C-alpha positions as CSV (number, residue, x, y, z in Angstrom):
1,M,-7.7,9.1,-3.8
2,P,-6.0,9.9,-7.2
3,I,-7.9,9.1,-10.3
4,S,-5.2,6.6,-11.3
5,T,-6.0,4.5,-8.4
6,Y,-9.5,4.0,-9.8
7,L,-8.1,4.0,-13.4
8,T,-5.1,1.8,-13.3
9,P,-7.2,-1.5,-12.6
10,I,-9.4,-0.7,-15.5
11,L,-6.7,-0.1,-18.1
12,L,-5.0,-3.4,-16.9
13,L,-8.3,-5.3,-17.1
14,V,-8.7,-3.8,-20.8
15,A,-5.3,-5.0,-21.7
16,S,-5.7,-8.4,-20.1
17,N,-8.9,-9.0,-21.9
18,V,-7.4,-8.1,-25.3
19,F,-4.7,-10.8,-24.7
20,M,-7.2,-13.3,-23.3
21,T,-9.8,-12.7,-26.1
22,F,-6.8,-13.5,-28.7
23,A,-5.8,-16.5,-26.5
24,W,-9.4,-18.0,-26.6
25,Y,-10.5,-17.0,-30.1
26,G,-7.7,-15.8,-32.2
27,H,-6.8,-19.2,-33.4
28,L,-10.4,-19.3,-35.2
29,K,-8.6,-17.4,-38.0
30,F,-6.1,-20.2,-38.5
31,K,-8.2,-23.4,-38.5
32,A,-5.7,-25.0,-40.8
33,A,-3.0,-24.9,-38.2
34,P,-2.7,-28.2,-35.9
35,L,-4.7,-28.0,-32.6
36,W,-1.6,-28.4,-30.6
37,I,-0.1,-25.4,-32.0
38,A,-3.3,-23.3,-31.2
39,I,-3.2,-24.7,-27.7
40,I,0.6,-23.8,-27.0
41,A,0.1,-20.5,-28.6
42,S,-2.9,-19.8,-26.5
43,W,-1.2,-20.8,-23.4
44,G,1.5,-18.2,-24.1
45,I,-0.9,-15.6,-24.8
46,A,-2.9,-16.3,-21.7
47,L,0.3,-16.1,-19.5
48,I,0.5,-12.5,-20.4
49,E,-3.1,-12.1,-19.8
50,Y,-2.6,-13.3,-16.2
51,C,0.3,-11.1,-15.6
52,L,-2.0,-8.1,-16.3
53,A,-5.2,-9.6,-14.6
54,V,-3.6,-10.4,-11.2
55,P,-2.2,-7.1,-10.5
56,A,-5.5,-5.4,-12.0
57,N,-7.4,-7.3,-9.3
58,R,-4.8,-6.8,-6.5
59,F,-4.7,-3.0,-7.1
60,G,-8.5,-2.7,-7.8
61,S,-9.4,-4.3,-4.6
62,A,-8.1,-1.2,-2.8
63,V,-11.0,0.9,-4.4
64,Y,-13.6,-1.6,-5.6
65,S,-15.5,-4.4,-4.1
66,T,-15.0,-7.9,-5.6
67,A,-18.3,-7.5,-7.2
68,Q,-17.5,-4.5,-8.9
69,L,-14.3,-5.7,-10.1
70,K,-15.8,-8.6,-11.7
71,T,-18.6,-6.6,-13.2
72,I,-16.0,-4.3,-14.6
73,Q,-14.1,-7.2,-16.0
74,E,-17.3,-8.7,-17.5
75,V,-18.2,-5.4,-19.4
76,I,-14.8,-4.9,-20.6
77,T,-14.9,-8.6,-21.8
78,L,-18.0,-7.8,-23.9
79,A,-16.7,-4.7,-25.2
80,V,-13.4,-6.2,-26.3
81,F,-15.2,-9.1,-27.6
82,A,-17.4,-7.1,-29.7
83,A,-14.7,-5.3,-31.4
84,F,-12.6,-8.5,-31.9
85,S,-15.5,-10.3,-33.5
86,V,-15.9,-7.4,-36.0
87,L,-12.4,-6.4,-36.6
88,W,-10.6,-9.9,-36.4
89,L,-13.2,-12.4,-37.2
90,N,-15.1,-10.3,-39.6
91,E,-18.4,-11.3,-38.0
92,P,-21.3,-8.8,-37.8
93,L,-23.0,-7.6,-34.6
94,T,-26.6,-7.9,-34.8
95,L,-29.4,-6.3,-32.9
96,N,-29.8,-9.3,-30.9
97,H,-26.2,-8.9,-29.8
98,A,-26.8,-5.3,-29.0
99,V,-29.9,-6.1,-26.9
100,G,-28.1,-8.6,-24.9
101,F,-25.1,-6.5,-24.3
102,G,-27.7,-3.7,-23.2
103,L,-29.3,-6.1,-20.7
104,I,-25.9,-7.0,-19.3
105,A,-24.9,-3.3,-19.1
106,A,-28.3,-2.6,-17.2
107,G,-27.1,-5.5,-14.6
108,A,-23.8,-3.7,-14.4
109,W,-25.6,-0.5,-13.5
110,F,-27.4,-2.2,-10.5
111,I,-23.9,-3.4,-9.1
112,F,-22.7,0.1,-9.0
113,A,-26.1,1.9,-8.1
114,G,-25.9,1.2,-4.4
115,P,-28.6,-0.3,-2.3
116,L,-32.0,-0.4,-3.7
117,G,-35.1,0.8,-1.7
118,T,-33.2,3.4,0.3
């Protein structure tokens, strides 16, 4: 299979996670805005996220298992969130964050490693 068959779902998941992170957390930079505006803006951004995530999972299911797709999405979510926290919210990442993310990455490795004990 061409590499794009494997890469396309990942790129779509990256893009969808950028939009979803902004939908969920972007409004925290604008706490003075009324909550109803934050909700409507978040819903609009989330619509774009869904338009990217649904095809990512549809295309991805041709080459990845559902567990692999979910694992890819979670790892991407953490990477996007870490960058977002630092760049948009100006929040530092600590050693605790790095250790926690590392443990999650280790779990992701097991999903892709294949059967244990063989």
